N, C-alpha and C positions, 0 to 999 in steps of 0.2 A: 455300359451306358455312357453316353456322351456327357462330359462334364460341362455344365452350363455356367455362364458368367454374365452377371448383370450388375447394375449399381443402383443405389438408392439415393434419392435427393432428399436427405433427411437433415439431422442435426448439423452435419458438416456444411450443407448448403445454407441452412438457416444462419449459421454462424457468419458466413460470408455475406449474407444479406442479398443474395442473388435474386433478381426479379424474374418475371414470367418469361420474358424473351430469352434470357440466358438459360433458363431451365429447358426451354424448347430446343435451343441450340445444342445443349448437351445431349438431349435425347436423339436428335438427328445425327449427331456424331456417332452415337452408339449404334444406330441403325445401319450406318455405313461401315462400321469397324468390326462386324461379326459378333457383337454382344448378343446375348440371348434374351435379356430382359431389362426393363427399366421400372423402378419402383418409386412410389411417392409416400412420404411420411404423412400420416393423418393425425395432426395435432390441432388443437385450438390455439395454442400458443407455446412458446418455449421460454419459460421464466428466466433462464440464465442469459439470454441474449435479447435485449430490448430492441435492437435495430433489425432483428430478423424479419423477413417477409414470410408470413405463414398463410398460405392459401388453402382452399378446400382441395383435398387430394383427388376426389372423384372428378371434379371439373378440370383439374390440371391433367389427369390421365386421359380424359376425353380430348383435350386440346393436343396432347402429345400423340394420341392415336391418329389425329388428323394429319400430322406432318411426318409420320413414320409408316413403314410398311411391314417390317419383319419382327421387331422385338415384342415379346410378351409384356404386358403392362399390368402391374398389380399394386395394391396397397401394402405398405410395410410399416406398421399394420394399422388397420382400422379397428373400431370396436362398435358393438351394437348397443352400447349404453346411451349414447347421444342420439342415436336414430333407432327406430323400431327395426327389428331384424327383417321385416318385410321390405323396408326401404333399402337395406343392405343387399338383400337378395335381388331386388329389381335393379339396383345400380350395377351390380355385378353382371347381370344378364345384359343390360343395356350396353355396358362397356364392351362386353364380348361381341355383341352384335355390330356395333359401330366400328369395331376394329377387325372385323372378319375373323373372329375366333381367337383373339389374343388377350382376352381379359382373365385376370387371376384375382381371387379374393384372398388377401392376407389379412387374418383377423386374430385378435387377442382379447383378453378379458378386460382390457382398459387400464387406465391409471388416473389417479386423483387429479392431476394437474389439468386434465382436459374436461373435467366434469364439475368438480366441487365449486369452482369460481362462478359457475353458471347456474347454480342452484339445483343441480342434478345429484341425486343421492348416489353415493358410492359405497354400497354395502353388499355383502354376499356376492362379490364379482364372479367367482368361479361357479357357484350354483346357477347364477343367471346366465353365465357363458354357456353352460351345458344346454340350457333351454334354448338359447339363441341359436346354437348350432343345429339343434333338432328342428327348430322352426324354419331356418334357412334351407335345410336339406329337404324338408317336406315341400316348401314352396318352389324349390328348383324342379321338383317332380310334378308340379301342379299345372293344370290348364282348365279351361271351362268345362271340359268333359271329365276332369279328374280333380275335383275339389277336395280340399284336405281340412282335417280337423286336428286340433291340438288343445290339450288342457294341461297347463302347467301351473306352477305356483306364481309365476310372474308374467307369462304370456299365454294368449289364447287365440286359437283360430277357429272360425265357424264357417264351414263350407267356403273356404277361402281359395283363391287361385290368382296366379299371375297370367297375363296374356301376352307373353313374349317368350319364345323358346330360344335358348342359347345356341350359338353356332357349334361350339364344341360339345361333343356328346360323351357321356350322358349329361354332363354339366360342366361349367367352368371349374377349374381346379381350385380347391380350398387349401391354403397353406395356413397352419395354425401356429401362432407364437406360444410356446410352452417351455417352462423351465422348472416345474415342480411336479411331484408325483401325480397329482390329480389332473393337471393340464396335459401332462405327457400321455396319460391314459385317454383323455379326450382326443388328443392328436391321433393316437393309434386307432381310435374308433371312428372318427369323422373326417380326418384329414387325408388329403392327397399329397400333402407336403408338410414340412416342419420348418419354421423360421425361428431359430434361437438368436440371441444377441449377447455379446459379452461372454464368450466361451474360450477356454483353452482346448487343445485337442483332446486332453484326457477327459474333461467334462463332456465334450461333444460325444465321444465314444461311449461314455457311460450312459448318457441320456438316450442316444440312438439305440442302444441295446435295450433300454426300458421300453421304448416304442416298439421295437421288434418283438420283444417278449409278449407285450399286450396284444399285438396284432396276431401273433401265433395262437394265443388263447382264443381269439375271435375267429380264427380261420381265415384271416385276411392275407391276400397275396400282395406283398410290398415290392414286387419286381419293378414297378414303374414309379415308386414313391420318391418324392423329391426331398432328400435330406439337405435342405438349404442351410446357409450359414451367413449371417450378417457380420462381415469382418472389416476391420480398419486397415487402410493402406496409406503409407506416407512415403512418397518417392523423395529421395534426397541424395545428393552427392556425398554428404557426410551423414552416414547412418547413425553414428553415435550422438551427434549433435541433435538430430531429429528425435532420436529415442529419448534423450534427456528432456526435450520439450514436451513430448507426448506422454511420458510414462505415468505421471500422476493421473492424467485423464483416463488413460487405459485402465489403470487400477480401479478407478471409480466405476467404469463400465463393467468391469469384471466382478465387482464386489457383490456377492450374493451367498446365502447360506450353503447352497448346493456346491458352489465352487470351493468354498472353504473346507467343506467336508471331503471332497475328492482329493484335495491337496494337503489335507491334514493341517490346516491353518486355524489356530484358535480364533473364535469369534469374539469381537470386542464386546465387553460387558456394558459399555457405555453407549452403544448404538443399537437401536431397535429397527431392524430392517423392515419389519411389517408396518411400523408406524410411518417410516419414510414412504413406502410404496402406497399406503392408503391415504396419506395426508399431505404429501409434498405439492405445494401450489405456489403461485406467484407471491402470495403473502407470507410464505414460510421459508425464506431463504436459509434460515438457520438449520433446516433439515438437510439441505444440500451440503452445507459446511460440515455438519457432523458426519455425513457420508464420506466426504473427502478425507477427513481425519481418520476414520476407521479403515478406509481402503489402503492407507499407507502401509498397513501391516502385510499386504501381499508382497512377497519377495519379487525383486526385479526379474529373477530367473524364470518365475512362473508367468508374470505378466508379458514378458517379451515373446513368449511362444504364441501369444494370441494376436499379434500384429505383424504386418509386413512392413518393414521400415528399411529404407536404403535404396539400393539399386533394383532393377527388374529381376536380377538373379536372386537377390535377397527375398523379394516378394514371392518368386516361384518356390523357393525353399519353404516359406511359410505355408503356401497353398498346398504343397505336397504333404506337409504334416497333417493338414486337415483332411486331405483326400484319403490318407491312410486311416484316419479316424472315422471315415464314412461319409464325408461331405461330397455331394455330387452337383450342387448348385450354389455358387458363391454370389452373394449380394454385397457389393463393395461399397464402403464409405471412404471416399478419397479425402485426405486431409493435407494440409500444407498449402503452399502457394501454387498458383497456376492450375486451377480446377480443370480447364479445358486441356491443358498440356498433359495433365495426369490421365485423363480419359483417353487421350490419343496414345500416350506411352503404353498404357496397359493394353490397349487394343492392338498396337503394332509390335510390342515386345513380349507380352505375357500370353495373351490368348493364342497367338500362332504357335508358341512352344507346346502348349497342351494339345492343340489340334494335330500337330505333327506327331506327338507321342501316341495319340490314339490311332493314328494310321499304321503304326508299326506292329 
């Protein structure tokens, strides 16, 4: 299977405060440099960076679709808490149609910072997520001659249909953000791909195997399944200096109970990860500070395996570790100075290396 490479315009771009014109320019560069995909973060805000420009992901992807011809375009990731799943399904199909079959739905259970500040209840996210995926799947299959019904605890469809068929058949791909047992099972059941974030190769392999085991029980063929991976890359002539700048942030992105378990790292008794996940908002910066403190217990040796830092050769080495762990679609977050330079360097130095390897 071809190894795919894309990048996400997410927290890294928000930190830089890049505007719409710059984001469109980056996407056009990707289209010329043999990238496979471009992704957009779907947040209402990013509490940690007040000067960030945070736009609507779906509108940005539509704009990107108008100035590109080749790259797939997806959300990394959206949620169906802020929008009814029928709106998510229709947005996905519309994006797929206006980009001639390049739309991808990246979707997760959501997080507090995007909903609580706006008066939207954030409770039972995984239970709701299962229903959202079921509703979206039903609506993807609907049309005026095939109306659908659904009766759930949170969502209901009564003779419902959409009146736009996707270009890609049988539907646009659905990549599911999952990192815990219940959501990994949902990914195996409903997903065409998986998008984790903040992983080491060991954790990636362990969770990929969980997805494969669930799929086997369901009788699903995963031969075309996209085991994607949202990874960080920091090009620098001085890899050690760059690592020292990044390591604490990398540890924060990695800190989660599942990673601690895989690497036999004791969990801090002073930090409640569930509380952070369900309550972190603009008004509660103390939860992020507690997260930063707890994450310091991750050893440097573990954290460094998760990031590509230094020269293109160093980055290639990191990507190869994840390929061995099962990754077949990389979604890059470029950090450091020179965002456009980084996109170009990866496109000219890293992607060709792997294209040549696949020819052998």
